[in-house]
BAFI-3210 file (N, C-alpha, C; in Angstrom, 3 decimals, decimal comma, padded with zeros to 6 digits):
// residues 239
n [1|2|3|4|5|6|7|8|9|10|11|12|13|14|15|16|17|18|19|20|21|22|23|24|25|26|27|28|29|30|31|32|33|34|35|36|37|38|39|40|41|42|43|44|45|46|47|48|49|50|51|52|53|54|55|56|57|58|59|60|61|62|63|64|65|66|67|68|69|70|71|72|73|74|75|76|77|78|79|80|81|82|83|84|85|86|87|88|89|90|91|92|93|94|95|96|97|98|99|100|101|102|103|104|105|106|107|108|109|110|111|112|113|114|115|116|117|118|119|120|121|122|123|124|125|126|127|128|129|130|131|132|133|134|135|136|137|138|139|140|141|142|143|144|145|146|147|148|149|150|151|152|153|154|155|156|157|158|159|160|161|162|163|164|165|166|167|168|169|170|171|172|173|174|175|176|177|178|179|180|181|182|183|184|185|186|187|188|189|190|191|192|193|194|195|196|197|198|199|200|201|202|203|204|205|206|207|208|209|210|211|212|213|214|215|216|217|218|219|220|221|222|223|224|225|226|227|228|229|230|231|232|233|234|235|236|237|238|239]
n.u [000,833|000,558|002,069|000,221|000,066|000,094|-000,390|001,493|000,439|000,851|002,386|000,150|-000,948|-001,231|-003,691|-005,239|-005,186|-006,603|-009,109|-009,792|-009,956|-012,123|-014,189|-014,326|-015,625|-018,161|-020,064|-020,970|-019,396|-016,885|-017,004|-017,408|-015,064|-012,985|-009,732|-007,907|-009,811|-010,923|-008,684|-008,119|-010,493|-010,327|-008,008|-008,935|-011,005|-009,546|-008,074|-010,175|-011,691|-010,168|-007,648|-005,801|-004,522|-002,540|-000,586|002,649|003,217|001,300|001,878|002,269|000,959|-001,343|-003,618|-005,082|-008,312|-010,502|-013,824|-015,568|-013,708|-013,521|-011,739|-009,527|-008,146|-008,141|-006,824|-004,377|-003,347|-003,199|-001,353|000,874|001,216|002,343|000,986|-000,047|-002,385|-005,762|-008,413|-011,954|-014,398|-017,409|-018,411|-019,710|-021,301|-023,998|-026,667|-024,897|-022,495|-022,618|-021,727|-019,841|-018,454|-017,302|-015,677|-013,896|-012,737|-011,487|-009,521|-007,993|-007,061|-005,533|-003,633|-002,401|-001,466|-002,835|-004,063|-007,111|-009,950|-012,466|-015,052|-017,600|-018,839|-018,829|-018,147|-015,678|-015,658|-017,885|-017,417|-015,999|-013,736|-012,210|-009,655|-007,278|-007,478|-007,480|-006,006|-006,581|-006,157|-007,768|-011,020|-012,613|-015,470|-016,638|-019,269|-020,266|-021,799|-024,546|-024,535|-023,132|-024,978|-026,993|-029,001|-030,743|-031,945|-034,659|-036,404|-035,622|-032,686|-029,435|-027,549|-029,024|-029,709|-027,976|-028,432|-028,894|-030,895|-033,227|-033,865|-034,620|-033,890|-034,634|-036,142|-035,801|-035,868|-033,924|-032,052|-031,086|-029,892|-027,885|-026,347|-025,556|-023,955|-021,942|-020,641|-019,800|-017,960|-016,099|-015,220|-013,685|-011,692|-010,424|-007,621|-006,874|-008,065|-008,454|-010,127|-013,396|-014,962|-017,848|-019,183|-022,069|-024,188|-026,829|-029,917|-033,519|-034,722|-032,765|-032,484|-033,576|-031,800|-029,510|-030,139|-030,212|-027,557|-026,195|-027,442|-026,608|-023,782|-023,521|-024,745|-022,940|-020,813|-018,065|-017,192|-016,547|-018,082|-016,632|-017,036|-019,885|-022,110|-025,127|-027,484|-025,543|-022,748|-020,498|-018,102|-016,229|-014,389|-012,503|-012,609]
n.v [-001,184|002,205|004,847|007,393|010,853|014,224|016,828|019,809|023,239|025,734|029,000|031,805|034,625|037,957|039,130|036,906|035,463|037,155|037,104|034,376|034,115|035,790|034,432|032,122|032,883|032,067|029,586|027,107|026,815|026,721|024,295|022,558|022,761|021,862|021,108|019,031|016,995|016,508|015,655|013,253|011,834|011,603|010,052|007,663|007,109|006,536|004,278|002,488|002,370|002,952|001,512|000,929|003,260|003,497|001,829|001,594|000,824|001,944|004,585|007,418|006,342|007,505|010,312|011,328|012,178|014,417|014,892|017,686|018,827|020,583|022,128|020,589|018,445|015,641|015,471|016,576|014,534|012,445|013,509|013,564|010,830|010,325|010,714|012,366|015,044|016,345|018,589|018,980|021,331|023,224|026,313|028,118|028,326|027,703|025,501|023,676|023,551|026,151|029,644|030,788|028,596|027,658|029,832|029,810|027,317|027,762|029,632|028,022|025,877|027,321|028,282|025,886|025,056|023,349|021,965|022,947|022,845|025,114|024,579|023,676|020,864|018,261|018,734|018,269|015,525|015,021|016,417|015,788|017,134|017,832|016,876|014,234|011,312|008,181|008,973|009,083|007,691|007,333|008,331|010,143|010,559|011,768|012,254|014,216|013,754|014,309|017,095|017,520|016,753|018,624|019,880|017,893|017,257|017,219|019,478|021,871|023,749|022,373|024,068|025,553|024,065|021,903|019,130|016,227|014,380|015,743|016,077|014,788|012,509|013,403|011,257|010,946|010,566|012,254|012,401|009,754|009,668|011,516|010,273|008,066|009,410|010,278|007,857|007,082|009,102|008,613|006,086|006,751|008,358|007,078|005,013|001,630|-000,566|001,515|003,412|004,240|005,806|006,308|007,797|008,428|010,899|010,283|010,661|011,089|009,156|007,187|004,516|004,355|005,992|004,406|002,155|003,398|004,257|001,787|000,690|002,429|002,074|-000,673|-000,838|000,490|-001,261|-001,266|-001,494|-003,062|-004,036|-003,386|-002,907|-002,681|-001,136|-000,856|001,839|003,705|003,460|002,892|001,276|001,157|-000,507|000,097|-002,064]
n.w [000,000|-000,865|000,877|002,500|001,562|002,312|000,283|000,354|000,940|-001,492|-001,499|-001,464|-003,403|-002,039|-002,650|-003,441|-001,050|000,673|-000,571|-000,409|002,378|002,881|001,538|003,071|005,332|005,239|006,723|005,678|003,367|004,527|005,936|003,791|002,305|003,840|004,065|005,177|005,773|003,222|001,737|003,059|002,497|-000,277|-000,608|000,577|-001,192|-003,545|-002,700|-002,167|-004,544|-006,852|-006,967|-008,913|-009,624|-007,785|-008,570|-009,709|-012,292|-013,868|-014,160|-016,183|-018,375|-019,264|-019,001|-015,882|-015,307|-013,712|-013,134|-012,286|-010,246|-008,087|-005,425|-006,068|-004,764|-005,217|-007,686|-006,977|-005,359|-007,229|-009,007|-007,327|-007,180|-009,580|-011,979|-014,997|-014,919|-015,181|-014,752|-015,209|-015,226|-014,435|-016,074|-014,460|-011,211|-011,106|-010,625|-009,712|-007,264|-006,489|-006,948|-005,179|-004,122|-006,474|-007,126|-004,948|-005,465|-007,954|-007,189|-005,511|-007,156|-008,906|-007,126|-006,366|-008,743|-010,560|-013,491|-014,802|-016,824|-017,429|-018,880|-019,126|-017,743|-018,989|-021,620|-022,774|-023,080|-024,672|-027,069|-030,223|-030,923|-028,781|-026,574|-026,850|-028,736|-027,119|-024,835|-022,135|-018,981|-016,762|-015,827|-013,464|-011,456|-008,729|-006,811|-008,525|-010,756|-010,871|-010,882|-013,220|-015,102|-014,777|-016,252|-016,769|-014,448|-012,140|-010,077|-007,427|-008,149|-007,483|-006,241|-004,484|-002,272|-001,879|-001,753|-003,186|-002,890|-002,830|-005,384|-008,692|-011,348|-014,641|-016,512|-019,572|-023,197|-024,121|-022,025|-022,003|-024,508|-024,089|-022,143|-023,653|-025,506|-023,811|-023,086|-025,616|-026,188|-024,141|-024,880|-027,036|-025,911|-023,750|-022,894|-023,982|-021,556|-019,869|-017,265|-016,031|-013,504|-011,626|-008,869|-007,561|-005,929|-005,364|-006,289|-005,837|-007,437|-007,918|-008,710|-011,272|-012,659|-012,321|-013,903|-016,394|-016,792|-016,892|-019,112|-021,198|-021,160|-021,734|-024,219|-025,776|-026,084|-025,665|-023,103|-019,953|-016,911|-013,899|-011,229|-009,261|-007,301|-006,792|-006,207|-006,955|-007,489|-010,067|-011,939|-014,763|-017,301|-020,191|-022,886]
ca.u [000,000|001,320|001,879|-000,516|000,870|-000,723|000,331|001,554|-000,132|001,768|002,072|-000,863|-000,765|-001,975|-005,067|-005,912|-005,338|-007,698|-010,386|-010,057|-010,392|-013,474|-015,118|-014,431|-016,498|-019,405|-019,886|-021,131|-018,220|-015,773|-017,122|-017,309|-013,723|-011,989|-008,699|-007,485|-010,877|-011,063|-007,530|-008,329|-011,579|-009,869|-007,123|-009,780|-011,700|-008,597|-007,772|-011,356|-012,309|-009,214|-006,303|-004,914|-003,734|-001,421|000,376|003,682|003,208|000,319|002,355|002,644|000,245|-002,437|-004,052|-006,175|-009,277|-011,497|-015,004|-015,986|-012,630|-013,557|-010,409|-008,506|-007,327|-007,974|-005,793|-003,101|-002,875|-002,828|-000,092|001,910|001,418|003,086|000,110|-000,473|-003,755|-006,575|-009,767|-012,979|-015,435|-018,414|-018,000|-020,303|-021,769|-025,446|-027,031|-023,874|-022,214|-022,746|-020,652|-018,794|-017,646|-016,517|-014,624|-012,903|-012,048|-010,598|-008,372|-007,169|-006,333|-004,494|-002,594|-001,698|-000,985|-003,523|-004,759|-008,549|-010,686|-013,829|-015,604|-018,777|-018,235|-018,600|-017,924|-014,446|-015,977|-018,877|-016,948|-014,945|-012,575|-011,495|-009,004|-006,591|-007,986|-006,618|-005,056|-007,027|-006,022|-008,877|-011,943|-013,214|-016,571|-017,051|-020,235|-020,471|-022,558|-025,827|-024,282|-022,724|-026,202|-027,981|-030,130|-031,635|-032,444|-035,930|-036,438|-034,847|-031,272|-028,607|-026,837|-029,917|-029,894|-026,843|-028,961|-029,408|-032,093|-034,378|-034,001|-034,850|-033,465|-035,696|-035,853|-036,303|-035,025|-032,788|-031,047|-030,454|-029,023|-026,723|-025,516|-024,953|-022,883|-020,855|-019,879|-019,142|-016,780|-015,139|-014,641|-012,674|-010,628|-009,721|-006,694|-007,348|-007,918|-008,728|-011,209|-014,374|-015,613|-018,868|-019,787|-023,125|-024,731|-028,069|-031,167|-034,654|-035,002|-031,438|-032,574|-033,787|-030,498|-028,632|-030,483|-029,862|-026,103|-025,836|-027,947|-025,732|-022,459|-023,600|-025,094|-021,741|-020,071|-016,626|-016,912|-016,954|-018,372|-015,655|-017,565|-021,250|-022,831|-026,289|-027,609|-024,713|-021,336|-020,258|-016,724|-016,163|-013,076|-012,577|-012,092]
ca.v [000,000|003,448|005,709|008,619|012,065|015,425|017,843|021,097|024,400|026,711|030,377|032,505|036,074|038,669|039,324|035,611|035,121|037,969|036,633|033,073|034,350|036,357|033,362|031,132|033,356|031,296|028,351|025,933|026,703|026,327|022,844|021,856|022,820|021,483|020,425|017,733|016,003|016,178|014,849|011,912|011,182|011,256|008,894|006,493|006,882|005,865|002,945|001,623|002,270|003,105|001,105|000,890|004,492|003,336|000,918|002,329|000,439|002,768|005,967|007,884|005,654|008,349|011,328|011,129|013,266|014,516|015,669|018,434|018,628|021,496|022,678|019,819|017,562|014,339|015,602|016,753|013,216|011,686|014,076|013,044|009,414|010,250|010,759|013,660|015,243|017,402|018,736|019,560|021,857|024,088|027,715|028,854|027,421|027,513|024,102|022,842|023,824|027,575|030,480|031,011|027,379|027,606|030,850|029,269|026,227|028,359|030,211|026,951|025,136|028,230|028,293|024,599|024,834|022,178|022,373|022,699|023,519|025,517|024,569|022,835|019,701|017,102|019,106|017,619|014,147|014,986|017,005|015,008|017,980|018,092|015,694|013,379|009,945|007,233|009,686|009,091|006,467|007,219|009,457|010,004|011,465|011,470|013,209|015,336|013,380|015,026|018,474|017,494|016,607|019,458|020,201|016,734|017,025|017,850|019,990|023,085|023,536|021,844|025,114|026,170|023,233|020,957|017,823|015,585|013,603|016,611|016,178|013,527|012,463|013,461|010,088|011,225|010,082|013,162|011,992|008,515|010,025|012,213|009,239|007,319|010,247|010,268|006,614|007,102|009,948|007,924|004,992|007,360|009,041|006,201|004,022|000,263|-000,847|002,721|003,272|005,303|005,581|007,259|007,633|009,434|011,258|009,554|011,414|010,340|008,015|006,703|003,216|004,606|006,461|003,241|001,366|004,160|004,205|000,434|000,518|003,157|001,450|-001,973|-000,658|000,946|-002,461|-001,123|-001,435|-004,124|-003,530|-003,893|-002,763|-002,136|-001,097|-000,072|002,483|004,907|003,249|002,170|001,340|000,529|-000,611|-000,004|-003,343]
ca.w [000,000|-000,943|002,051|002,233|001,534|002,260|-000,492|001,055|000,268|-002,033|-001,087|-002,253|-003,480|-000,997|-003,105|-003,369|000,369|001,202|-001,118|000,191|003,758|002,835|001,152|004,143|006,411|005,120|007,496|004,810|002,499|005,387|006,169|002,510|001,726|004,850|003,273|005,728|005,595|001,808|001,338|003,593|001,760|-001,633|-000,473|000,809|-002,463|-004,446|-002,159|-002,254|-005,867|-007,958|-006,529|-010,076|-009,658|-006,856|-009,199|-010,426|-013,704|-014,582|-014,273|-017,508|-019,451|-019,715|-018,046|-014,939|-015,464|-012,647|-013,516|-011,115|-009,277|-006,954|-005,124|-006,768|-003,933|-005,878|-008,709|-006,285|-004,945|-008,432|-009,499|-006,417|-007,514|-010,828|-013,147|-015,534|-014,460|-015,796|-014,236|-016,089|-014,348|-015,038|-016,169|-013,345|-010,168|-011,122|-010,802|-009,113|-005,860|-006,232|-007,475|-004,179|-004,092|-007,697|-007,021|-004,030|-006,157|-008,958|-006,494|-004,957|-008,195|-009,391|-006,094|-006,367|-010,111|-011,106|-014,718|-014,842|-017,890|-017,063|-020,231|-019,097|-017,099|-019,849|-023,011|-023,235|-023,454|-025,742|-028,314|-030,883|-031,194|-027,537|-026,027|-027,816|-028,672|-026,431|-023,979|-020,744|-018,190|-015,813|-015,672|-012,145|-011,117|-007,359|-006,301|-009,442|-011,953|-010,884|-011,289|-014,629|-015,889|-014,075|-017,141|-016,808|-013,102|-011,812|-008,722|-007,216|-008,474|-006,402|-005,523|-003,501|-001,080|-001,764|-001,346|-004,400|-002,574|-003,077|-006,829|-009,402|-012,748|-015,641|-017,335|-020,921|-024,297|-024,206|-021,048|-022,458|-025,625|-023,532|-021,524|-024,761|-026,053|-022,844|-023,212|-026,925|-026,035|-023,297|-025,658|-027,902|-025,177|-022,819|-023,422|-023,712|-020,136|-019,104|-016,291|-015,788|-012,218|-011,203|-007,547|-007,535|-004,619|-005,181|-006,345|-005,296|-008,309|-008,296|-009,373|-012,705|-013,145|-012,351|-015,086|-017,598|-016,930|-017,322|-020,475|-022,129|-021,222|-022,403|-025,631|-026,474|-026,450|-025,447|-021,675|-019,047|-015,583|-012,944|-009,875|-009,302|-006,036|-007,186|-007,519|-007,084|-007,822|-011,315|-012,416|-016,078|-017,964|-021,649|-023,369]
c.u [000,880|001,009|001,137|000,405|-000,077|000,033|000,341|000,889|000,982|001,427|001,020|-000,502|-001,589|-003,443|-005,854|-006,164|-006,489|-009,043|-010,755|-010,576|-011,807|-014,507|-015,357|-015,139|-017,841|-019,209|-020,005|-019,893|-017,005|-015,805|-016,864|-015,876|-012,624|-010,922|-008,229|-008,553|-010,960|-009,889|-007,682|-009,402|-011,135|-008,879|-007,939|-010,537|-010,794|-008,329|-008,943|-011,815|-011,332|-007,802|-005,311|-004,016|-002,535|-000,304|001,378|003,694|002,259|000,805|002,749|001,910|-000,922|-002,826|-005,105|-007,043|-010,240|-012,615|-015,540|-014,952|-012,691|-012,180|-009,249|-007,707|-007,112|-006,850|-004,422|-002,513|-002,408|-001,537|001,078|002,229|002,094|002,259|-000,039|-001,968|-004,429|-007,944|-010,686|-014,111|-016,344|-017,916|-018,622|-020,907|-023,247|-025,789|-026,025|-023,705|-022,304|-021,525|-019,523|-017,871|-016,752|-015,395|-013,511|-012,068|-011,077|-009,334|-007,430|-006,418|-005,261|-003,322|-001,738|-001,210|-001,529|-004,278|-006,237|-009,151|-012,088|-014,612|-016,978|-018,288|-017,933|-018,331|-016,692|-014,726|-016,919|-018,321|-015,853|-013,678|-011,731|-010,896|-008,403|-007,073|-006,962|-005,624|-005,413|-006,830|-007,260|-009,705|-012,719|-014,334|-017,085|-017,975|-020,525|-021,366|-023,893|-025,645|-023,865|-023,934|-027,337|-029,200|-031,142|-032,166|-033,722|-035,917|-035,649|-033,378|-030,440|-027,929|-027,698|-030,033|-028,776|-027,292|-029,618|-030,673|-033,363|-034,658|-034,254|-034,296|-034,693|-035,448|-036,508|-035,386|-033,784|-031,683|-030,331|-029,511|-027,738|-025,773|-024,836|-023,769|-021,680|-020,001|-019,187|-017,873|-015,703|-014,464|-013,536|-011,460|-009,820|-008,734|-007,309|-007,053|-008,179|-010,024|-012,116|-015,119|-016,614|-019,323|-020,800|-023,541|-026,026|-029,288|-032,317|-035,014|-033,696|-031,481|-032,779|-032,505|-029,538|-028,878|-030,070|-028,360|-025,673|-026,262|-027,026|-024,377|-022,503|-023,929|-023,893|-020,875|-018,581|-016,225|-017,332|-017,095|-017,445|-016,183|-018,926|-021,876|-024,055|-026,939|-026,574|-023,270|-021,213|-018,799|-016,619|-014,731|-013,283|-011,910|-011,034]
c.v [001,251|004,306|006,975|009,830|013,243|016,508|019,177|022,203|025,291|028,094|030,980|033,982|036,737|038,829|038,021|035,211|035,887|037,461|035,268|033,226|034,899|035,290|032,400|031,663|032,635|029,922|027,113|025,731|026,258|024,822|022,071|021,754|022,465|020,581|019,099|016,646|015,554|015,327|013,414|011,154|010,775|010,093|007,615|006,111|006,125|004,445|001,982|001,364|002,331|002,711|001,016|002,130|004,443|002,482|001,721|002,008|001,298|004,194|006,289|007,230|006,482|009,327|010,793|012,381|013,244|015,430|016,359|018,375|019,528|022,078|021,814|018,818|016,180|014,400|015,869|015,407|012,416|012,211|013,604|011,587|009,229|010,315|012,184|013,837|016,392|017,421|019,340|020,026|022,810|025,529|028,591|027,844|027,147|026,062|023,136|023,163|025,304|028,355|030,691|029,798|027,306|028,639|030,375|028,193|026,763|028,926|029,119|026,187|026,016|028,251|027,026|024,185|023,524|022,613|021,967|023,504|023,830|025,698|023,904|021,442|018,560|017,451|018,436|016,209|014,104|015,437|016,157|015,813|018,254|016,790|014,838|011,943|009,038|007,871|009,634|007,719|006,247|008,494|009,206|011,023|011,055|012,575|014,373|015,005|014,112|016,475|018,540|017,422|017,434|019,769|019,062|016,370|017,816|018,268|021,280|022,814|023,192|022,942|025,803|025,364|022,210|019,582|017,170|014,768|014,423|016,761|014,800|013,647|012,541|012,375|010,229|010,590|010,958|012,809|010,736|008,778|010,696|011,226|008,386|008,089|010,282|009,011|006,519|007,951|009,288|006,773|005,511|007,837|008,132|005,289|002,633|-000,107|000,349|002,615|004,495|004,949|006,693|006,866|008,762|009,749|010,513|010,444|010,518|009,121|007,406|005,351|003,373|005,113|005,293|002,415|002,076|004,136|002,841|000,202|001,196|002,482|000,139|-001,831|-000,177|-000,226|-002,402|-001,205|-002,710|-003,544|-004,197|-003,879|-002,103|-002,275|-000,228|000,619|003,559|004,679|002,371|002,368|000,508|000,510|-000,715|-001,289|-003,101]
c.w [000,000|000,280|001,653|002,355|001,435|001,506|000,250|000,246|-000,259|-001,483|-002,022|-002,345|-002,383|-001,378|-003,001|-001,916|000,995|000,714|-000,549|001,617|003,802|002,492|002,305|005,390|006,395|005,760|006,618|003,948|003,303|005,652|004,879|002,023|002,729|004,216|003,875|005,546|004,142|001,310|001,826|002,832|000,364|-001,600|-000,291|-000,454|-003,436|-003,968|-002,340|-003,683|-007,041|-007,522|-007,679|-010,126|-008,723|-007,436|-010,027|-011,921|-014,531|-014,815|-015,710|-018,657|-019,998|-018,625|-017,094|-014,995|-014,286|-013,108|-012,266|-010,009|-008,056|-006,693|-005,591|-005,971|-004,559|-006,910|-008,097|-005,889|-006,163|-009,041|-008,637|-006,732|-008,876|-012,091|-013,672|-015,247|-015,198|-015,132|-015,278|-015,194|-015,114|-015,115|-015,095|-012,379|-010,161|-011,439|-010,205|-007,644|-005,514|-006,674|-006,472|-004,085|-005,328|-007,657|-006,095|-004,733|-007,198|-008,310|-005,977|-006,037|-008,839|-008,411|-006,149|-007,750|-010,691|-012,356|-014,693|-015,985|-017,390|-018,349|-020,275|-018,781|-018,063|-021,312|-023,594|-023,730|-024,645|-027,086|-028,941|-031,131|-029,958|-026,998|-027,129|-027,652|-027,999|-025,494|-022,493|-020,103|-017,330|-015,849|-014,382|-011,966|-009,742|-006,866|-007,222|-010,629|-012,020|-011,317|-012,762|-015,552|-015,296|-014,943|-017,219|-015,420|-012,861|-010,350|-008,614|-007,507|-007,248|-005,593|-004,469|-002,217|-000,851|-001,279|-002,553|-004,138|-002,751|-004,569|-007,426|-010,812|-013,644|-016,671|-018,707|-021,959|-024,429|-023,238|-021,521|-023,617|-025,124|-022,847|-022,589|-025,344|-025,115|-023,000|-024,570|-026,862|-025,210|-024,039|-026,574|-027,111|-024,249|-023,544|-023,241|-022,256|-019,248|-018,317|-016,262|-014,518|-011,941|-009,804|-007,402|-006,108|-004,329|-005,135|-005,896|-006,139|-008,834|-008,998|-010,877|-013,355|-013,313|-013,611|-016,370|-017,850|-017,473|-018,766|-021,484|-022,276|-021,994|-023,883|-026,440|-026,918|-026,205|-023,984|-020,960|-017,645|-014,574|-011,513|-009,962|-007,926|-006,273|-005,991|-007,795|-007,522|-009,063|-011,712|-013,685|-016,579|-019,451|-022,104|-024,448]
res [x|x|x|x|x|x|x|x|x|x|x|x|x|x|x|x|x|x|x|x|x|x|x|x|x|x|x|x|x|x|x|x|x|x|x|x|x|x|x|x|x|x|x|x|x|x|x|x|x|x|x|x|x|x|x|x|x|x|x|x|x|x|x|x|x|x|x|x|x|x|x|x|x|x|x|x|x|x|x|x|x|x|x|x|x|x|x|x|x|x|x|x|x|x|x|x|x|x|x|x|x|x|x|x|x|x|x|x|x|x|x|x|x|x|x|x|x|x|x|x|x|x|x|x|x|x|x|x|x|x|x|x|x|x|x|x|x|x|x|x|x|x|x|x|x|x|x|x|x|x|x|x|x|x|x|x|x|x|x|x|x|x|x|x|x|x|x|x|x|x|x|x|x|x|x|x|x|x|x|x|x|x|x|x|x|x|x|x|x|x|x|x|x|x|x|x|x|x|x|x|x|x|x|x|x|x|x|x|x|x|x|x|x|x|x|x|x|x|x|x|x|x|x|x|x|x|x|x|x|x|x|x|x|x|x|x|x|x|x]
***
């Protein structure tokens, strides 16, 4: 087992430090962004669900992508483990974790020098012009799939309450098509043997979401299911 490592904080500019301090006056944001807790949770997440990233043989074989990286601790750990990394996040916080959380996250990834594209969470996967084919070792989505598909969620937007259980997946043909497109994009971008892990928060109709994810992956024909803890955990390997 690889020893855990807490990446140190880089110095921040005076302006960034002042803004970070101002943002953290909010009690919810302070709890949400607690760095020691988040680092520990991401290490446990890797050990439980993505132990392949701990294997030295995997280093340099492809990028590790984090969908909705927030302040970037998962990518910091993966970079420490020797992987090239990339985050993909939303251009604004509406429907996700809120604008203040996104601003805090932007300041932190800039401080820690973590590359993050704010281009719409899944645009990199959907667009055939973004990303180099066969360049991704792993795509990780921990607690961000509902926000990535916010347009397909029913109920008050997530940034108003931060509780996916108050929302439901809009089970439409449009959602299934979007999930199909996601797996088609992943089939293009992942290296052979590359991994796609989704750990969802769990909306009120998570069982329907679970069935839709499995249906899209199996219909693509390029993935095998490595781990399934319905309705919220899915780990796929590109064949």
